[in-house]
C-alpha positions as CSV (number, residue, x, y, z in Angstrom):
1,M,239.9,-132.8,139.5
2,E,236.8,-134.7,140.4
3,P,236.8,-133.4,143.7
4,V,237.8,-129.8,143.2
5,Q,234.7,-129.4,141.2
6,T,232.2,-131.9,143.4
7,I,233.6,-129.1,146.2
8,L,232.7,-126.1,143.7
9,E,229.8,-127.5,143.2
10,S,228.1,-127.9,146.1
11,T,229.0,-124.7,147.3
12,M,227.3,-122.9,144.1
13,R,224.1,-124.9,145.2
14,E,224.2,-123.7,148.8
15,Y,225.3,-120.0,148.4
16,A,223.0,-119.3,145.2
17,W,220.2,-117.9,147.0
18,L,222.6,-115.3,148.6
19,F,224.3,-114.7,145.2
20,F,220.5,-114.0,144.3
21,C,219.3,-112.1,147.1
22,G,222.2,-109.8,146.4
23,A,221.8,-109.1,143.2
24,A,218.1,-108.0,143.9
25,A,218.8,-106.0,146.8
26,L,220.9,-104.0,144.1
27,F,218.5,-104.2,141.6
28,F,215.9,-102.6,144.0
29,K,218.2,-100.4,146.3
30,G,217.0,-97.0,144.1
31,A,213.3,-98.1,144.2
32,V,213.4,-98.3,148.0
33,E,215.5,-95.4,148.2
34,N,213.4,-92.9,146.4
35,F,210.5,-94.2,148.1
36,V,211.5,-93.5,151.7
37,S,213.0,-90.2,150.7
38,G,209.3,-89.8,148.8
39,L,207.3,-91.0,152.1
40,I,209.8,-88.6,154.5
41,F,209.5,-85.9,152.3
42,Y,205.6,-86.5,151.8
43,L,204.9,-86.7,155.3
44,G,207.0,-84.2,156.6
45,S,205.3,-80.6,156.9
46,D,208.7,-78.6,155.5
47,Y,207.1,-78.3,151.7
48,N,203.0,-78.7,150.7
49,V,201.5,-78.4,148.0
50,D,200.9,-74.8,147.0
51,D,204.2,-73.4,148.8
52,E,205.9,-70.8,146.8
53,V,210.2,-71.5,146.7
54,Y,212.8,-70.6,145.1
55,I,215.3,-73.6,143.0
56,G,219.0,-72.6,143.2
57,G,218.1,-69.1,144.8
58,T,217.2,-67.8,141.4
59,K,214.2,-70.0,140.0
60,K,210.6,-68.9,141.8
61,A,208.2,-71.9,141.5
62,R,205.2,-73.0,143.1
63,I,205.3,-77.1,144.6
64,I,201.9,-78.0,142.3
65,R,201.8,-82.1,143.0
66,Q,203.8,-84.5,145.9
67,N,203.7,-87.9,146.0
68,F,205.7,-90.9,146.9
69,S,207.9,-90.9,144.3
70,K,208.3,-87.0,143.0
71,T,207.2,-83.7,143.4
72,V,206.1,-81.1,140.8
73,F,206.8,-77.6,140.2
74,Y,205.2,-74.9,138.3
75,L,208.0,-72.2,136.9
76,E,206.6,-69.0,137.6
77,G,207.3,-66.3,134.6
78,T,207.3,-69.1,132.1
79,N,204.9,-72.1,131.0
80,R,206.5,-75.1,131.9
81,R,206.5,-77.5,134.8
82,L,209.7,-79.3,136.3
83,I,209.2,-82.9,137.6
84,V,211.7,-84.0,140.1
85,E,212.3,-87.2,141.7
86,N,212.3,-86.6,145.8
87,R,215.8,-88.4,146.4
88,A,216.9,-85.1,144.0
89,L,215.3,-82.3,145.8
90,N,218.0,-82.2,148.9
91,R,220.7,-81.5,146.1
92,M,218.4,-78.4,144.6
93,G,219.2,-76.3,147.4
94,I,215.1,-75.5,147.5
95,E,214.7,-72.3,149.4
96,K,210.9,-71.6,151.1
97,V,209.4,-68.2,150.5
98,L,208.0,-67.9,154.5
99,P,204.6,-66.3,154.5
100,T,205.5,-63.0,156.6
101,E,207.4,-62.3,153.3
102,I,204.3,-63.2,151.3
103,A,202.4,-60.6,153.1
104,A,204.8,-58.4,153.3
105,K,204.6,-58.3,149.3
106,K,200.8,-57.8,149.4
107,E,200.9,-54.9,151.5
108,E,203.5,-52.9,149.0
């Protein structure tokens, strides 16, 4: 029994750092994922502050704030804000109102 116990103890001492690194990686995975997707969204030119967008094709909104972790929308027609983590933006079905559509509405 003693040789098995010695082998287990030495193995646990050798690979304990690997276990803790793996646990830390899993713990910080969400934060890193959110930061990277926020960085891509923030640095990209697809959506900018003050753009008019449609969320899910039905709710008209305006982007009022953008940072690395979240985006804030003002829902027009209501007096509410919608705060969304950037990693969830892909699943929301956001459609951007093109400048030609805005100009056509103003001419009417």
